[in-house]
C-alpha positions in Angstrom: 0.0 0.0 0.0 1.6 3.4 -1.0 2.1 6.0 1.6 -0.1 9.1 1.5 1.6 12.5 1.3 0.7 15.0 4.0 -1.4 17.9 2.6 0.6 20.9 1.4 -0.3 24.2 2.9 -0.2 27.2 0.6 1.0 30.5 2.1 -1.5 33.2 2.9 -0.9 36.5 4.8 0.8 35.5 8.0 -0.4 38.1 10.5 -3.2 40.6 10.7 -3.9 43.0 13.4 -6.9 42.2 15.5 -7.9 45.8 15.1 -8.3 45.1 11.3 -11.9 44.1 10.7 -11.1 43.5 7.0 -8.6 40.8 8.1 -11.1 38.0 7.6 -10.1 35.4 5.1 -11.7 35.6 1.7 -14.7 33.3 1.5 -15.0 32.9 5.3 -18.4 32.4 6.8 -20.0 35.2 8.7 -22.5 33.8 11.2 -23.8 37.0 12.6 -21.9 39.7 10.8 -20.3 42.8 12.2 -21.6 42.3 15.8 -20.0 38.8 16.0 -16.7 40.1 14.6 -16.7 43.0 17.1 -17.3 40.5 20.0 -14.4 38.4 18.7 -12.1 41.3 18.5 -13.0 42.4 22.0 -12.5 38.9 23.4 -9.1 38.5 21.7 -8.1 41.9 23.1 -9.1 40.9 26.6 -7.2 37.6 26.2 -4.1 39.4 24.9 -4.1 41.9 27.8 -4.6 39.0 30.3 -1.6 37.1 28.8 0.6 40.2 28.9 -0.3 40.9 32.5 0.7 37.4 33.3 4.2 37.9 31.6 3.6 36.4 28.2 5.3 38.3 25.3 2.9 38.3 22.3 4.7 37.8 19.0 1.8 37.4 16.6 -1.9 37.7 16.3 -4.4 36.1 13.9 -1.9 34.0 12.0 -3.8 32.5 9.1 -3.1 29.8 6.6 -5.0 27.3 4.6 -4.9 24.8 7.5 -6.4 27.1 10.1 -5.9 30.2 12.2 -4.0 30.9 15.4 -5.5 33.7 17.5 -2.5 34.6 19.6 1.1 33.4 19.6 3.3 34.2 22.6 6.4 33.4 24.4 6.5 32.5 28.1 9.8 31.4 29.8 11.2 30.2 26.5 8.0 28.2 25.6 6.1 29.1 22.4 2.4 29.4 23.1 -0.3 28.9 20.5 -3.4 30.3 22.1 -7.0 29.7 20.9 -9.4 32.3 22.2 -13.1 31.3 22.5 -16.1 33.2 23.6 -19.7 32.0 24.1 -22.5 34.2 25.5 -24.3 31.1 26.8 -23.2 27.8 28.2 -26.1 25.7 26.9 -23.8 23.5 24.8 -20.9 23.3 27.1 -19.6 26.9 26.8 -16.5 28.3 25.2 -14.0 25.7 26.5 -16.1 22.8 25.1 -16.1 24.3 21.7 -12.5 23.4 21.1 -13.2 19.9 19.8 -11.0 17.4 18.2 -11.5 18.9 14.7 -10.5 22.4 15.9 -7.5 20.9 17.7 -6.3 19.3 14.4 -6.7 22.6 12.6 -4.7 24.4 15.3 -1.9 21.8 15.2 -1.7 22.1 11.4 -1.6 25.9 11.6 1.1 25.8 14.3 3.2 23.4 12.2 2.9 25.8 9.3 3.8 28.8 11.5 7.0 27.1 12.5 7.8 26.3 8.9 7.4 29.9 7.9 9.3 31.3 10.9 12.5 29.2 11.4 13.5 31.4 14.4 10.8 29.7 16.5 11.4 26.0 15.5 13.8 25.2 18.4 11.4 26.5 21.1 9.2 24.0 22.9 5.6 24.7 22.2 2.2 24.1 23.8 -1.4 24.8 23.0 -3.4 26.9 25.4 -7.1 27.9 25.4 -8.5 31.1 26.8 -12.3 30.7 27.2 -14.7 33.5 28.0 -18.2 32.6 29.0 -20.6 35.5 28.9 -20.5 38.7 26.9 -17.0 40.3 26.7 -16.5 43.4 28.8 -19.4 42.8 31.2 -19.0 42.0 34.9 -20.8 38.7 34.4 -18.2 37.2 32.0 -15.7 34.6 33.3 -12.2 34.3 31.7 -10.4 30.9 32.1 -6.9 30.3 30.8 -6.2 26.6 30.3 -2.5 26.0 29.9 -1.4 23.0 27.9 -5.0 22.3 26.9 -4.1 19.6 24.4 -1.1 18.0 22.8 
């Protein structure tokens, strides 16, 4: 039986500022339009500020490739962090943390591999995948931010 080749990822823009609402990938789905994008930007900004307060040096935001997107990439004590940021207004279906399922984890792993291919200066660093989950509307006193370090391998 012949071996199957791993899929080849084609380069796309590597970073976009989270303040750039036009940074959405071409052909991406928009389930809720501008309000949803605004909530996403607010949540990512909250997560970025939280990480920086905890001593993480952010090196990239919204790294996109064909394989997926990495919300935040940072460095903590020599460890490269790939951080997925999730927000859910309600917890009916398990909340923000439960939304990082096996399929999403595969996409994040693929995007992280591609990031390291594109940026050889980060290849030698150990890496881990973290998740920052925010349940409740961002910016309101009722929301709860949870940072899960080493959330999956």
